[in-house]
Structures are given as C-alpha cells and as structure tokens.
N, C-alpha and C positions, 0 to 999 in steps of 0.2 A: 657212758661207754667205759668199759674196763680197759685200761692200757697196761699191759704187762711189761715190766722192766726186768731184763735179764741181768746177770752178773756182768760187771764192767760196762754198764749201759746207763742211759739217762733218758728222760722224756718229760714233756710238759703237758699239762692238762688244763682244762677250763671248767667252768661252773658245774657242768653235768658229768664230769669225768671222775673216775677213780683210778689212781695210780697204784699199781700193785707189784710187789716183789716178794719172792719166797727164798727160803734157805739162807738167811743171814746168820753166819757163824761169826767168824772174826771180821767179816765184811761189815760195812756200815751203809744203811740207807739214810741219806741226808735229804731232808725235804726243805724246800723254800716256798714261802707263801706270801703273795701280795693279796691281803684280805680285801682291799678296796676294789681291785680289778678282778678278783676271783681267778687268779692265775697261780697254778702250783707247779712245782718242778720236783723231781726226785732223781737222785743219782744212787746207784748201787755200786760202790767202789770196793776194790779188793785190798789195796795197799795205800799207805800214806803218801808216798811220792814215787816219782819215776826212778829214783836212785835204788829202789828195791828190786828192780827187774831190768833185764836187758832184752826182752822180747820185743816183737813188733809193737810200735807205739800205738796205744789206744788211750786218748785222754781220759776216758771215763773209767779206766782201770785204777786211776790214782786220784786221791783227793786234791792234791796240789795243782793238778791240771784240769780235772773234771769240774770242780766247783766254779772256777772263773768262767769256764765255757758255759755252764748251766746258767749262771747269772747273765751273761751276755745274751744268750738265746732267749731268756725270759724278758729281758729289757727290749729286745727287738720285737717282741709280741705285745708290748705295752706295760709290762711290770716296771716298777721303779725299785732300785736297790734300797733306797732309804725307807721304803714301806715294807720290806721283806722281813719275815721272821723265819726261824729255822727250828726243826726238830731232828733228833738223832736217835737211831735205833740200831742195835747190833753191837759189834765190837766185843764179842764174847771171847773168853780165853778157853778155847776148845780143847787145848792140850795141857791143862794145868799141871799134870804130873811130870811133864817134860820141861817146863819153864822154871827157871831159877827164881825170877821175881816177876811180879805183875807188869812192871815197866818193860820187860823183855818181850812181852807178847805182842803180836801184830794187832790183835783186837784193841788193846790198850792204846797203842800208837795210832791206830786208825781214828779212835775217838779224840785223842789229844790234838792231832793235827787239825781236825775239823773245828774243835773249840778255839784253837789258836787263830786259825784263818778267819773264822766268823767274827771273832773279837776284833781282829785287825780291820775287817771289812765293815764293822759296826752293824752287823746283823745279829740281833739277839737270838739266843737259843732259849725257846720258851718251854720246851719239854724234852725229856729224853728217857729212853729205856735202854740202857747200855750195860755192858760188862757181864758178870757172872759167867756161867759155863754151859749155856744152852743156846740153841738156835731159835730164830724168830722169823715170822713172816709179817708183812705190813700191807695194809690198804689205806691209802690217803684219799679222803673224800675232799675234793677240791671245793665243793659247794660251801663247806663250813670249816675246813682246815683241820678236821679231826683225823687222827691216825688210829686205826684199829690194829693192835699188835697181838699176834697169836703165837703161842709156844706150848709145847707139850708140858714143860715144867711149870710155867706160870699162868697157863690158861689164856684168857682173853682180857686185854685191858684197852682202854681208850685214853689217848693222850693228845 
C-alpha cells in the first residue's frame, strides 16, 4: 500500500508498504529502517528545530522533535533503534541568490541537524541525496529499504 506523507508529517510502514512524499525543497525526508523486522519510517520535516518558529506546535515540523517521536513510534511497533539505519533526501538551497553562504540556508541546516542527531543516536546514515538547488520526491520501499528519488534536474536515482 502507498502511504502518502505530507509536509510536517511522518508515518510508518511495513513490508508491503511504500512511504511516499513529494515536493522536498529545503525540507528533508529522513527515513529510518529496521531491516530485520521490515519496519520503515519517514518524516518530512520543514525546519531544524522548534526555535525557528513560534506557530502551533507540531513535532513533525522539526527534526529535533520529530526524529525522537518517530523512533519511539517505530520501537512501539517492534523496531529496535540499534538495528536502524537512515537515509536523507532534500535539504536543497532553493534561494541561492539570496543566501550569503551555504551555512545560512535552511536546507543546509536541516541536513546538518539530522546528521548530528543521528550520529548522537548511533543510527548510521547509509545513503543521502541532499543539497544542490532543486526539489525532489521520494518513494521508500519498506520491503527492501530502497529509496527512489525523482527530480526534474537529476532524473530518477535509487539509494
């Protein structure tokens, strides 16, 4: 079954599921996968942390709150954090002409916080398609852990 994940949202799939999200610009799709149990999760977050916004709180809008929530939800369904691996897609610098340096872009910060948190959590990042200046869409096949990444600029790749 295809499970669509909207912006500032997350979901979990099992062996026969495909987790799908579209329109990743500076946003990041972060996937977690327990290969042994065939449990996969995906979050489509907009901002690195809650400090970037003062709107009504949605944990999946931010990496620093969404990632721990997704891990907890996956563990409640039988996944184990020590078996998880991660992949990152997105984090583009969509407004390069307006940004002084790469480090100032939200896309860059979105990717960096994910890398930092995953390292601290001891969850390896096994693949990524991040950065540049174009949007992407992702399909995560939970059966085999493969991500299909589609973009106008870069075509179709599998990671």
